[in-house]
mmJSON file of the N, C-alpha and C atoms, coordinates in Angstrom:
{"data_MODEL":{"atom_site":{
"group_PDB":["ATOM","ATOM","ATOM","ATOM","ATOM","ATOM","ATOM","ATOM","ATOM","ATOM","ATOM","ATOM","ATOM","ATOM","ATOM","ATOM","ATOM","ATOM","ATOM","ATOM","ATOM","ATOM","ATOM","ATOM","ATOM","ATOM","ATOM","ATOM","ATOM","ATOM","ATOM","ATOM","ATOM","ATOM","ATOM","ATOM","ATOM","ATOM","ATOM","ATOM","ATOM","ATOM","ATOM","ATOM","ATOM","ATOM","ATOM","ATOM","ATOM","ATOM","ATOM","ATOM","ATOM","ATOM","ATOM","ATOM","ATOM","ATOM","ATOM","ATOM","ATOM","ATOM","ATOM","ATOM","ATOM","ATOM","ATOM","ATOM","ATOM","ATOM","ATOM","ATOM","ATOM","ATOM","ATOM","ATOM","ATOM","ATOM","ATOM","ATOM","ATOM","ATOM","ATOM","ATOM","ATOM","ATOM","ATOM","ATOM","ATOM","ATOM","ATOM","ATOM","ATOM","ATOM","ATOM","ATOM","ATOM","ATOM","ATOM","ATOM","ATOM","ATOM","ATOM","ATOM","ATOM","ATOM","ATOM","ATOM","ATOM","ATOM","ATOM","ATOM","ATOM","ATOM","ATOM","ATOM","ATOM","ATOM","ATOM","ATOM","ATOM","ATOM","ATOM","ATOM","ATOM","ATOM","ATOM","ATOM","ATOM","ATOM","ATOM","ATOM","ATOM","ATOM","ATOM","ATOM","ATOM","ATOM","ATOM","ATOM","ATOM","ATOM","ATOM","ATOM","ATOM","ATOM","ATOM","ATOM","ATOM","ATOM","ATOM","ATOM","ATOM","ATOM","ATOM","ATOM","ATOM","ATOM","ATOM","ATOM","ATOM","ATOM","ATOM","ATOM","ATOM","ATOM","ATOM","ATOM","ATOM","ATOM","ATOM","ATOM","ATOM","ATOM","ATOM","ATOM","ATOM","ATOM","ATOM","ATOM","ATOM","ATOM","ATOM","ATOM","ATOM","ATOM","ATOM","ATOM","ATOM","ATOM","ATOM","ATOM","ATOM","ATOM","ATOM","ATOM","ATOM","ATOM","ATOM","ATOM","ATOM","ATOM","ATOM","ATOM","ATOM","ATOM","ATOM","ATOM","ATOM","ATOM","ATOM","ATOM","ATOM","ATOM","ATOM","ATOM"],
"id":[1,2,3,4,5,6,7,8,9,10,11,12,13,14,15,16,17,18,19,20,21,22,23,24,25,26,27,28,29,30,31,32,33,34,35,36,37,38,39,40,41,42,43,44,45,46,47,48,49,50,51,52,53,54,55,56,57,58,59,60,61,62,63,64,65,66,67,68,69,70,71,72,73,74,75,76,77,78,79,80,81,82,83,84,85,86,87,88,89,90,91,92,93,94,95,96,97,98,99,100,101,102,103,104,105,106,107,108,109,110,111,112,113,114,115,116,117,118,119,120,121,122,123,124,125,126,127,128,129,130,131,132,133,134,135,136,137,138,139,140,141,142,143,144,145,146,147,148,149,150,151,152,153,154,155,156,157,158,159,160,161,162,163,164,165,166,167,168,169,170,171,172,173,174,175,176,177,178,179,180,181,182,183,184,185,186,187,188,189,190,191,192,193,194,195,196,197,198,199,200,201,202,203,204,205,206,207,208,209,210,211,212,213,214,215,216],
"type_symbol":["N","C","C","N","C","C","N","C","C","N","C","C","N","C","C","N","C","C","N","C","C","N","C","C","N","C","C","N","C","C","N","C","C","N","C","C","N","C","C","N","C","C","N","C","C","N","C","C","N","C","C","N","C","C","N","C","C","N","C","C","N","C","C","N","C","C","N","C","C","N","C","C","N","C","C","N","C","C","N","C","C","N","C","C","N","C","C","N","C","C","N","C","C","N","C","C","N","C","C","N","C","C","N","C","C","N","C","C","N","C","C","N","C","C","N","C","C","N","C","C","N","C","C","N","C","C","N","C","C","N","C","C","N","C","C","N","C","C","N","C","C","N","C","C","N","C","C","N","C","C","N","C","C","N","C","C","N","C","C","N","C","C","N","C","C","N","C","C","N","C","C","N","C","C","N","C","C","N","C","C","N","C","C","N","C","C","N","C","C","N","C","C","N","C","C","N","C","C","N","C","C","N","C","C","N","C","C","N","C","C","N","C","C","N","C","C"],
"label_atom_id":["N","CA","C","N","CA","C","N","CA","C","N","CA","C","N","CA","C","N","CA","C","N","CA","C","N","CA","C","N","CA","C","N","CA","C","N","CA","C","N","CA","C","N","CA","C","N","CA","C","N","CA","C","N","CA","C","N","CA","C","N","CA","C","N","CA","C","N","CA","C","N","CA","C","N","CA","C","N","CA","C","N","CA","C","N","CA","C","N","CA","C","N","CA","C","N","CA","C","N","CA","C","N","CA","C","N","CA","C","N","CA","C","N","CA","C","N","CA","C","N","CA","C","N","CA","C","N","CA","C","N","CA","C","N","CA","C","N","CA","C","N","CA","C","N","CA","C","N","CA","C","N","CA","C","N","CA","C","N","CA","C","N","CA","C","N","CA","C","N","CA","C","N","CA","C","N","CA","C","N","CA","C","N","CA","C","N","CA","C","N","CA","C","N","CA","C","N","CA","C","N","CA","C","N","CA","C","N","CA","C","N","CA","C","N","CA","C","N","CA","C","N","CA","C","N","CA","C","N","CA","C","N","CA","C","N","CA","C","N","CA","C","N","CA","C","N","CA","C","N","CA","C"],
"label_alt_id":[null,null,null,null,null,null,null,null,null,null,null,null,null,null,null,null,null,null,null,null,null,null,null,null,null,null,null,null,null,null,null,null,null,null,null,null,null,null,null,null,null,null,null,null,null,null,null,null,null,null,null,null,null,null,null,null,null,null,null,null,null,null,null,null,null,null,null,null,null,null,null,null,null,null,null,null,null,null,null,null,null,null,null,null,null,null,null,null,null,null,null,null,null,null,null,null,null,null,null,null,null,null,null,null,null,null,null,null,null,null,null,null,null,null,null,null,null,null,null,null,null,null,null,null,null,null,null,null,null,null,null,null,null,null,null,null,null,null,null,null,null,null,null,null,null,null,null,null,null,null,null,null,null,null,null,null,null,null,null,null,null,null,null,null,null,null,null,null,null,null,null,null,null,null,null,null,null,null,null,null,null,null,null,null,null,null,null,null,null,null,null,null,null,null,null,null,null,null,null,null,null,null,null,null,null,null,null,null,null,null,null,null,null,null,null,null],
"label_comp_id":["MET","MET","MET","PRO","PRO","PRO","GLU","GLU","GLU","TYR","TYR","TYR","ASP","ASP","ASP","PHE","PHE","PHE","ARG","ARG","ARG","CYS","CYS","CYS","GLY","GLY","GLY","ASN","ASN","ASN","CYS","CYS","CYS","GLY","GLY","GLY","GLU","GLU","GLU","LYS","LYS","LYS","VAL","VAL","VAL","THR","THR","THR","ILE","ILE","ILE","ARG","ARG","ARG","ALA","ALA","ALA","THR","THR","THR","ILE","ILE","ILE","SER","SER","SER","GLU","GLU","GLU","ARG","ARG","ARG","GLU","GLU","GLU","LYS","LYS","LYS","GLY","GLY","GLY","LEU","LEU","LEU","ASN","ASN","ASN","CYS","CYS","CYS","PRO","PRO","PRO","HIS","HIS","HIS","CYS","CYS","CYS","GLY","GLY","GLY","THR","THR","THR","LYS","LYS","LYS","ASP","ASP","ASP","LEU","LEU","LEU","HIS","HIS","HIS","GLN","GLN","GLN","ILE","ILE","ILE","PHE","PHE","PHE","SER","SER","SER","GLY","GLY","GLY","ILE","ILE","ILE","THR","THR","THR","PHE","PHE","PHE","ILE","ILE","ILE","GLY","GLY","GLY","SER","SER","SER","SER","SER","SER","THR","THR","THR","GLY","GLY","GLY","SER","SER","SER","ASP","ASP","ASP","PHE","PHE","PHE","SER","SER","SER","SER","SER","SER","PHE","PHE","PHE","PRO","PRO","PRO","PRO","PRO","PRO","GLY","GLY","GLY","CYS","CYS","CYS","ILE","ILE","ILE","PRO","PRO","PRO","GLY","GLY","GLY","GLY","GLY","GLY","GLY","GLY","GLY","CYS","CYS","CYS","CYS","CYS","CYS","PRO","PRO","PRO","SER","SER","SER"],
"label_asym_id":["A","A","A","A","A","A","A","A","A","A","A","A","A","A","A","A","A","A","A","A","A","A","A","A","A","A","A","A","A","A","A","A","A","A","A","A","A","A","A","A","A","A","A","A","A","A","A","A","A","A","A","A","A","A","A","A","A","A","A","A","A","A","A","A","A","A","A","A","A","A","A","A","A","A","A","A","A","A","A","A","A","A","A","A","A","A","A","A","A","A","A","A","A","A","A","A","A","A","A","A","A","A","A","A","A","A","A","A","A","A","A","A","A","A","A","A","A","A","A","A","A","A","A","A","A","A","A","A","A","A","A","A","A","A","A","A","A","A","A","A","A","A","A","A","A","A","A","A","A","A","A","A","A","A","A","A","A","A","A","A","A","A","A","A","A","A","A","A","A","A","A","A","A","A","A","A","A","A","A","A","A","A","A","A","A","A","A","A","A","A","A","A","A","A","A","A","A","A","A","A","A","A","A","A","A","A","A","A","A","A","A","A","A","A","A","A"],
"label_entity_id":["1","1","1","1","1","1","1","1","1","1","1","1","1","1","1","1","1","1","1","1","1","1","1","1","1","1","1","1","1","1","1","1","1","1","1","1","1","1","1","1","1","1","1","1","1","1","1","1","1","1","1","1","1","1","1","1","1","1","1","1","1","1","1","1","1","1","1","1","1","1","1","1","1","1","1","1","1","1","1","1","1","1","1","1","1","1","1","1","1","1","1","1","1","1","1","1","1","1","1","1","1","1","1","1","1","1","1","1","1","1","1","1","1","1","1","1","1","1","1","1","1","1","1","1","1","1","1","1","1","1","1","1","1","1","1","1","1","1","1","1","1","1","1","1","1","1","1","1","1","1","1","1","1","1","1","1","1","1","1","1","1","1","1","1","1","1","1","1","1","1","1","1","1","1","1","1","1","1","1","1","1","1","1","1","1","1","1","1","1","1","1","1","1","1","1","1","1","1","1","1","1","1","1","1","1","1","1","1","1","1","1","1","1","1","1","1"],
"label_seq_id":[1,1,1,2,2,2,3,3,3,4,4,4,5,5,5,6,6,6,7,7,7,8,8,8,9,9,9,10,10,10,11,11,11,12,12,12,13,13,13,14,14,14,15,15,15,16,16,16,17,17,17,18,18,18,19,19,19,20,20,20,21,21,21,22,22,22,23,23,23,24,24,24,25,25,25,26,26,26,27,27,27,28,28,28,29,29,29,30,30,30,31,31,31,32,32,32,33,33,33,34,34,34,35,35,35,36,36,36,37,37,37,38,38,38,39,39,39,40,40,40,41,41,41,42,42,42,43,43,43,44,44,44,45,45,45,46,46,46,47,47,47,48,48,48,49,49,49,50,50,50,51,51,51,52,52,52,53,53,53,54,54,54,55,55,55,56,56,56,57,57,57,58,58,58,59,59,59,60,60,60,61,61,61,62,62,62,63,63,63,64,64,64,65,65,65,66,66,66,67,67,67,68,68,68,69,69,69,70,70,70,71,71,71,72,72,72],
"pdbx_PDB_ins_code":[null,null,null,null,null,null,null,null,null,null,null,null,null,null,null,null,null,null,null,null,null,null,null,null,null,null,null,null,null,null,null,null,null,null,null,null,null,null,null,null,null,null,null,null,null,null,null,null,null,null,null,null,null,null,null,null,null,null,null,null,null,null,null,null,null,null,null,null,null,null,null,null,null,null,null,null,null,null,null,null,null,null,null,null,null,null,null,null,null,null,null,null,null,null,null,null,null,null,null,null,null,null,null,null,null,null,null,null,null,null,null,null,null,null,null,null,null,null,null,null,null,null,null,null,null,null,null,null,null,null,null,null,null,null,null,null,null,null,null,null,null,null,null,null,null,null,null,null,null,null,null,null,null,null,null,null,null,null,null,null,null,null,null,null,null,null,null,null,null,null,null,null,null,null,null,null,null,null,null,null,null,null,null,null,null,null,null,null,null,null,null,null,null,null,null,null,null,null,null,null,null,null,null,null,null,null,null,null,null,null,null,null,null,null,null,null],
"Cartn_x":[55.796,56.721,56.052,56.204,55.533,56.147,55.34,55.836,55.79,56.807,56.863,57.124,56.447,56.581,57.536,58.46,59.406,59.566,60.038,60.487,61.976,62.783,64.244,64.502,65.271,65.65,66.791,67.461,68.517,68.015,67.339,66.902,65.459,64.646,63.265,62.303,62.831,61.972,61.11,59.889,59.005,59.192,59.508,59.773,58.972,58.595,57.964,58.979,59.268,60.323,59.661,59.875,59.405,60.608,60.389,61.483,60.979,61.778,61.468,61.664,61.064,61.169,62.704,63.38,64.825,65.636,65.323,65.985,65.686,64.41,64.052,64.753,64.872,65.572,67.117,67.691,69.171,69.333,68.288,68.385,68.352,67.479,67.315,67.93,68.283,68.909,67.924,67.941,67.168,67.622,66.656,67.114,67.488,67.196,67.568,69.021,69.343,70.595,71.426,71.007,71.806,71.897,71.444,71.509,70.571,70.898,69.996,69.085,68.989,68.142,66.757,66.15,64.73,63.81,62.755,61.732,60.45,59.954,58.739,57.501,56.702,55.453,54.351,53.524,52.397,51.173,50.492,49.269,48.11,47.008,45.888,45.19,44.351,43.678,42.404,42.112,40.854,39.776,38.644,37.547,36.467,35.822,34.62,33.44,32.549,31.366,30.537,29.668,28.741,28.822,28.752,28.783,27.283,26.304,24.946,24.599,25.41,25.075,24.305,24.348,23.66,24.158,23.315,23.682,23.883,25.133,25.414,25.41,24.893,24.977,24.001,23.061,22.103,22.73,23.89,24.464,25.317,25.401,26.211,27.746,28.42,29.85,30.684,31.521,32.379,31.701,30.401,29.685,29.969,30.217,30.366,29.087,28.385,27.141,27.351,26.505,26.608,27.589,28.184,29.131,28.612,27.262,26.666,26.104,26.706,26.238,25.155,24.966,23.977,23.161,22.023,21.276,22.017,21.819,22.499,21.917],
"Cartn_y":[-7.902,-7.371,-6.161,-6.126,-5.054,-3.706,-2.662,-1.308,-0.724,0.029,0.626,2.104,2.846,4.331,4.688,5.61,5.953,7.534,8.063,9.476,9.41,10.066,10.117,11.026,10.539,11.328,12.345,12.169,13.029,14.204,13.847,14.856,15.244,14.471,14.757,14.331,13.736,13.316,12.142,12.093,10.906,10.106,8.787,7.908,6.656,6.093,4.739,3.793,2.766,1.822,0.432,-0.19,-1.509,-2.48,-3.366,-4.224,-5.574,-6.56,-7.806,-7.654,-8.505,-8.421,-8.599,-9.468,-9.642,-8.388,-7.716,-6.465,-5.371,-5.314,-4.365,-4.578,-5.876,-6.238,-5.898,-5.963,-5.614,-4.131,-3.337,-1.857,-1.303,-0.26,0.338,1.722,2.236,3.539,4.54,5.834,6.864,7.02,7.052,7.321,8.763,9.645,11.022,11.423,10.898,11.293,10.094,8.874,7.732,7.188,7.932,7.403,6.245,5.559,4.471,4.985,6.226,6.782,6.957,5.819,5.783,5.372,5.948,5.717,5.403,4.178,3.739,4.576,4.864,5.643,4.614,4.483,3.566,4.317,3.785,4.443,4.203,4.939,4.872,3.416,3.196,1.888,2.026,0.986,0.858,0.206,0.892,0.319,-0.11,-1.192,-1.677,-1.21,-0.501,-0.097,0.793,1.547,2.392,3.766,4.782,6.171,6.642,5.729,6.153,5.985,5.546,5.389,4.168,3.165,1.862,1.209,0.539,-0.238,-1.697,-2.174,-3.56,-4.563,-4.147,-5.023,-6.212,-6.192,-7.294,-8.361,-8.129,-9.146,-10.062,-11.398,-12.345,-11.923,-12.323,-11.924,-12.427,-11.526,-11.824,-11.695,-11.285,-11.079,-9.679,-9.568,-8.281,-7.944,-6.907,-6.53,-6.357,-6.97,-6.974,-7.944,-8.756,-9.757,-11.089,-11.275,-12.446,-13.318,-13.093,-13.934,-13.22,-11.912,-11.144,-10.272,-9.805,-8.817,-7.555,-6.836,-5.583,-4.475],
"Cartn_z":[-149.444,-148.539,-147.799,-146.485,-145.701,-145.922,-145.725,-145.744,-144.326,-143.956,-142.677,-142.804,-141.927,-141.9,-140.809,-141.075,-140.109,-140.118,-139.057,-138.942,-138.628,-139.386,-139.147,-137.986,-137.064,-135.905,-136.248,-137.391,-137.732,-138.619,-139.761,-140.651,-140.585,-139.786,-139.549,-140.657,-141.725,-142.869,-142.457,-142.952,-142.829,-144.123,-143.913,-145.029,-144.876,-145.963,-146.066,-146.725,-146.026,-146.548,-146.685,-147.846,-148.089,-147.763,-146.81,-146.405,-145.859,-145.852,-145.214,-143.724,-142.934,-141.498,-141.12,-141.722,-141.464,-141.781,-142.888,-143.233,-142.184,-141.745,-140.709,-139.394,-138.999,-137.763,-137.778,-138.993,-139.148,-139.013,-139.32,-139.272,-140.625,-140.825,-142.095,-142.026,-143.191,-143.294,-143.884,-143.438,-143.986,-145.454,-146.362,-147.749,-148.026,-147.103,-147.363,-146.791,-145.531,-144.957,-144.597,-144.703,-144.546,-143.113,-142.145,-140.776,-140.51,-139.407,-138.978,-137.821,-137.602,-136.53,-136.934,-137.325,-137.809,-136.666,-136.483,-135.444,-136.112,-135.868,-136.467,-136.117,-137.098,-136.871,-137.018,-135.998,-136.047,-136.479,-137.511,-137.931,-137.013,-137.211,-136.342,-136.367,-135.446,-135.288,-136.188,-136.914,-137.628,-136.862,-136.767,-136.052,-136.981,-136.696,-137.492,-136.698,-137.419,-136.717,-137.63,-137.014,-137.81,-137.268,-138.159,-137.761,-137.468,-137.602,-137.354,-135.925,-135.045,-133.672,-133.327,-134.182,-133.949,-132.783,-132.046,-130.896,-131.313,-131.244,-131.655,-130.544,-129.332,-128.209,-128.319,-129.289,-129.443,-130.374,-130.951,-131.879,-131.022,-131.476,-130.76,-130.705,-129.686,-129.554,-130.795,-131.265,-132.412,-133.756,-133.745,-135.023,-135.51,-136.841,-137.465,-138.253,-137.797,-138.512,-139.954,-140.755,-142.237,-142.786,-141.886,-142.292,-142.691,-142.673,-143.1,-141.891,-140.73,-139.544,-138.775,-139.008,-138.281,-139.233,-138.714,-139.577,-139.645,-140.739,-140.992,-140.119],
"occupancy":[1.0,1.0,1.0,1.0,1.0,1.0,1.0,1.0,1.0,1.0,1.0,1.0,1.0,1.0,1.0,1.0,1.0,1.0,1.0,1.0,1.0,1.0,1.0,1.0,1.0,1.0,1.0,1.0,1.0,1.0,1.0,1.0,1.0,1.0,1.0,1.0,1.0,1.0,1.0,1.0,1.0,1.0,1.0,1.0,1.0,1.0,1.0,1.0,1.0,1.0,1.0,1.0,1.0,1.0,1.0,1.0,1.0,1.0,1.0,1.0,1.0,1.0,1.0,1.0,1.0,1.0,1.0,1.0,1.0,1.0,1.0,1.0,1.0,1.0,1.0,1.0,1.0,1.0,1.0,1.0,1.0,1.0,1.0,1.0,1.0,1.0,1.0,1.0,1.0,1.0,1.0,1.0,1.0,1.0,1.0,1.0,1.0,1.0,1.0,1.0,1.0,1.0,1.0,1.0,1.0,1.0,1.0,1.0,1.0,1.0,1.0,1.0,1.0,1.0,1.0,1.0,1.0,1.0,1.0,1.0,1.0,1.0,1.0,1.0,1.0,1.0,1.0,1.0,1.0,1.0,1.0,1.0,1.0,1.0,1.0,1.0,1.0,1.0,1.0,1.0,1.0,1.0,1.0,1.0,1.0,1.0,1.0,1.0,1.0,1.0,1.0,1.0,1.0,1.0,1.0,1.0,1.0,1.0,1.0,1.0,1.0,1.0,1.0,1.0,1.0,1.0,1.0,1.0,1.0,1.0,1.0,1.0,1.0,1.0,1.0,1.0,1.0,1.0,1.0,1.0,1.0,1.0,1.0,1.0,1.0,1.0,1.0,1.0,1.0,1.0,1.0,1.0,1.0,1.0,1.0,1.0,1.0,1.0,1.0,1.0,1.0,1.0,1.0,1.0,1.0,1.0,1.0,1.0,1.0,1.0,1.0,1.0,1.0,1.0,1.0,1.0],
"B_iso_or_equiv":[0.0,0.0,0.0,0.0,0.0,0.0,0.0,0.0,0.0,0.0,0.0,0.0,0.0,0.0,0.0,0.0,0.0,0.0,0.0,0.0,0.0,0.0,0.0,0.0,0.0,0.0,0.0,0.0,0.0,0.0,0.0,0.0,0.0,0.0,0.0,0.0,0.0,0.0,0.0,0.0,0.0,0.0,0.0,0.0,0.0,0.0,0.0,0.0,0.0,0.0,0.0,0.0,0.0,0.0,0.0,0.0,0.0,0.0,0.0,0.0,0.0,0.0,0.0,0.0,0.0,0.0,0.0,0.0,0.0,0.0,0.0,0.0,0.0,0.0,0.0,0.0,0.0,0.0,0.0,0.0,0.0,0.0,0.0,0.0,0.0,0.0,0.0,0.0,0.0,0.0,0.0,0.0,0.0,0.0,0.0,0.0,0.0,0.0,0.0,0.0,0.0,0.0,0.0,0.0,0.0,0.0,0.0,0.0,0.0,0.0,0.0,0.0,0.0,0.0,0.0,0.0,0.0,0.0,0.0,0.0,0.0,0.0,0.0,0.0,0.0,0.0,0.0,0.0,0.0,0.0,0.0,0.0,0.0,0.0,0.0,0.0,0.0,0.0,0.0,0.0,0.0,0.0,0.0,0.0,0.0,0.0,0.0,0.0,0.0,0.0,0.0,0.0,0.0,0.0,0.0,0.0,0.0,0.0,0.0,0.0,0.0,0.0,0.0,0.0,0.0,0.0,0.0,0.0,0.0,0.0,0.0,0.0,0.0,0.0,0.0,0.0,0.0,0.0,0.0,0.0,0.0,0.0,0.0,0.0,0.0,0.0,0.0,0.0,0.0,0.0,0.0,0.0,0.0,0.0,0.0,0.0,0.0,0.0,0.0,0.0,0.0,0.0,0.0,0.0,0.0,0.0,0.0,0.0,0.0,0.0,0.0,0.0,0.0,0.0,0.0,0.0],
"pdbx_formal_charge":[null,null,null,null,null,null,null,null,null,null,null,null,null,null,null,null,null,null,null,null,null,null,null,null,null,null,null,null,null,null,null,null,null,null,null,null,null,null,null,null,null,null,null,null,null,null,null,null,null,null,null,null,null,null,null,null,null,null,null,null,null,null,null,null,null,null,null,null,null,null,null,null,null,null,null,null,null,null,null,null,null,null,null,null,null,null,null,null,null,null,null,null,null,null,null,null,null,null,null,null,null,null,null,null,null,null,null,null,null,null,null,null,null,null,null,null,null,null,null,null,null,null,null,null,null,null,null,null,null,null,null,null,null,null,null,null,null,null,null,null,null,null,null,null,null,null,null,null,null,null,null,null,null,null,null,null,null,null,null,null,null,null,null,null,null,null,null,null,null,null,null,null,null,null,null,null,null,null,null,null,null,null,null,null,null,null,null,null,null,null,null,null,null,null,null,null,null,null,null,null,null,null,null,null,null,null,null,null,null,null,null,null,null,null,null,null],
"auth_seq_id":[1,1,1,2,2,2,3,3,3,4,4,4,5,5,5,6,6,6,7,7,7,8,8,8,9,9,9,10,10,10,11,11,11,12,12,12,13,13,13,14,14,14,15,15,15,16,16,16,17,17,17,18,18,18,19,19,19,20,20,20,21,21,21,22,22,22,23,23,23,24,24,24,25,25,25,26,26,26,27,27,27,28,28,28,29,29,29,30,30,30,31,31,31,32,32,32,33,33,33,34,34,34,35,35,35,36,36,36,37,37,37,38,38,38,39,39,39,40,40,40,41,41,41,42,42,42,43,43,43,44,44,44,45,45,45,46,46,46,47,47,47,48,48,48,49,49,49,50,50,50,51,51,51,52,52,52,53,53,53,54,54,54,55,55,55,56,56,56,57,57,57,58,58,58,59,59,59,60,60,60,61,61,61,62,62,62,63,63,63,64,64,64,65,65,65,66,66,66,67,67,67,68,68,68,69,69,69,70,70,70,71,71,71,72,72,72],
"auth_comp_id":["MET","MET","MET","PRO","PRO","PRO","GLU","GLU","GLU","TYR","TYR","TYR","ASP","ASP","ASP","PHE","PHE","PHE","ARG","ARG","ARG","CYS","CYS","CYS","GLY","GLY","GLY","ASN","ASN","ASN","CYS","CYS","CYS","GLY","GLY","GLY","GLU","GLU","GLU","LYS","LYS","LYS","VAL","VAL","VAL","THR","THR","THR","ILE","ILE","ILE","ARG","ARG","ARG","ALA","ALA","ALA","THR","THR","THR","ILE","ILE","ILE","SER","SER","SER","GLU","GLU","GLU","ARG","ARG","ARG","GLU","GLU","GLU","LYS","LYS","LYS","GLY","GLY","GLY","LEU","LEU","LEU","ASN","ASN","ASN","CYS","CYS","CYS","PRO","PRO","PRO","HIS","HIS","HIS","CYS","CYS","CYS","GLY","GLY","GLY","THR","THR","THR","LYS","LYS","LYS","ASP","ASP","ASP","LEU","LEU","LEU","HIS","HIS","HIS","GLN","GLN","GLN","ILE","ILE","ILE","PHE","PHE","PHE","SER","SER","SER","GLY","GLY","GLY","ILE","ILE","ILE","THR","THR","THR","PHE","PHE","PHE","ILE","ILE","ILE","GLY","GLY","GLY","SER","SER","SER","SER","SER","SER","THR","THR","THR","GLY","GLY","GLY","SER","SER","SER","ASP","ASP","ASP","PHE","PHE","PHE","SER","SER","SER","SER","SER","SER","PHE","PHE","PHE","PRO","PRO","PRO","PRO","PRO","PRO","GLY","GLY","GLY","CYS","CYS","CYS","ILE","ILE","ILE","PRO","PRO","PRO","GLY","GLY","GLY","GLY","GLY","GLY","GLY","GLY","GLY","CYS","CYS","CYS","CYS","CYS","CYS","PRO","PRO","PRO","SER","SER","SER"],
"auth_asym_id":["A","A","A","A","A","A","A","A","A","A","A","A","A","A","A","A","A","A","A","A","A","A","A","A","A","A","A","A","A","A","A","A","A","A","A","A","A","A","A","A","A","A","A","A","A","A","A","A","A","A","A","A","A","A","A","A","A","A","A","A","A","A","A","A","A","A","A","A","A","A","A","A","A","A","A","A","A","A","A","A","A","A","A","A","A","A","A","A","A","A","A","A","A","A","A","A","A","A","A","A","A","A","A","A","A","A","A","A","A","A","A","A","A","A","A","A","A","A","A","A","A","A","A","A","A","A","A","A","A","A","A","A","A","A","A","A","A","A","A","A","A","A","A","A","A","A","A","A","A","A","A","A","A","A","A","A","A","A","A","A","A","A","A","A","A","A","A","A","A","A","A","A","A","A","A","A","A","A","A","A","A","A","A","A","A","A","A","A","A","A","A","A","A","A","A","A","A","A","A","A","A","A","A","A","A","A","A","A","A","A","A","A","A","A","A","A"],
"auth_atom_id":["N","CA","C","N","CA","C","N","CA","C","N","CA","C","N","CA","C","N","CA","C","N","CA","C","N","CA","C","N","CA","C","N","CA","C","N","CA","C","N","CA","C","N","CA","C","N","CA","C","N","CA","C","N","CA","C","N","CA","C","N","CA","C","N","CA","C","N","CA","C","N","CA","C","N","CA","C","N","CA","C","N","CA","C","N","CA","C","N","CA","C","N","CA","C","N","CA","C","N","CA","C","N","CA","C","N","CA","C","N","CA","C","N","CA","C","N","CA","C","N","CA","C","N","CA","C","N","CA","C","N","CA","C","N","CA","C","N","CA","C","N","CA","C","N","CA","C","N","CA","C","N","CA","C","N","CA","C","N","CA","C","N","CA","C","N","CA","C","N","CA","C","N","CA","C","N","CA","C","N","CA","C","N","CA","C","N","CA","C","N","CA","C","N","CA","C","N","CA","C","N","CA","C","N","CA","C","N","CA","C","N","CA","C","N","CA","C","N","CA","C","N","CA","C","N","CA","C","N","CA","C","N","CA","C","N","CA","C","N","CA","C","N","CA","C","N","CA","C","N","CA","C"],
"pdbx_PDB_model_num":[1,1,1,1,1,1,1,1,1,1,1,1,1,1,1,1,1,1,1,1,1,1,1,1,1,1,1,1,1,1,1,1,1,1,1,1,1,1,1,1,1,1,1,1,1,1,1,1,1,1,1,1,1,1,1,1,1,1,1,1,1,1,1,1,1,1,1,1,1,1,1,1,1,1,1,1,1,1,1,1,1,1,1,1,1,1,1,1,1,1,1,1,1,1,1,1,1,1,1,1,1,1,1,1,1,1,1,1,1,1,1,1,1,1,1,1,1,1,1,1,1,1,1,1,1,1,1,1,1,1,1,1,1,1,1,1,1,1,1,1,1,1,1,1,1,1,1,1,1,1,1,1,1,1,1,1,1,1,1,1,1,1,1,1,1,1,1,1,1,1,1,1,1,1,1,1,1,1,1,1,1,1,1,1,1,1,1,1,1,1,1,1,1,1,1,1,1,1,1,1,1,1,1,1,1,1,1,1,1,1,1,1,1,1,1,1]
}}}
């Protein structure tokens, strides 16, 4: 079951709620104050790469360095 992060527009609390997609579509209540004024918080984007400044332009398109299809 997916977990969703929300900020309540009424009480300001940040909450993580585990719910099915159908439950989420029906509307979820803030566990602190009961309102349905929840605004989803989207987490940052995860990037695959290297912090060493490597140039991956020599790898074939769609290849993930170190993933078995390309040299590390």
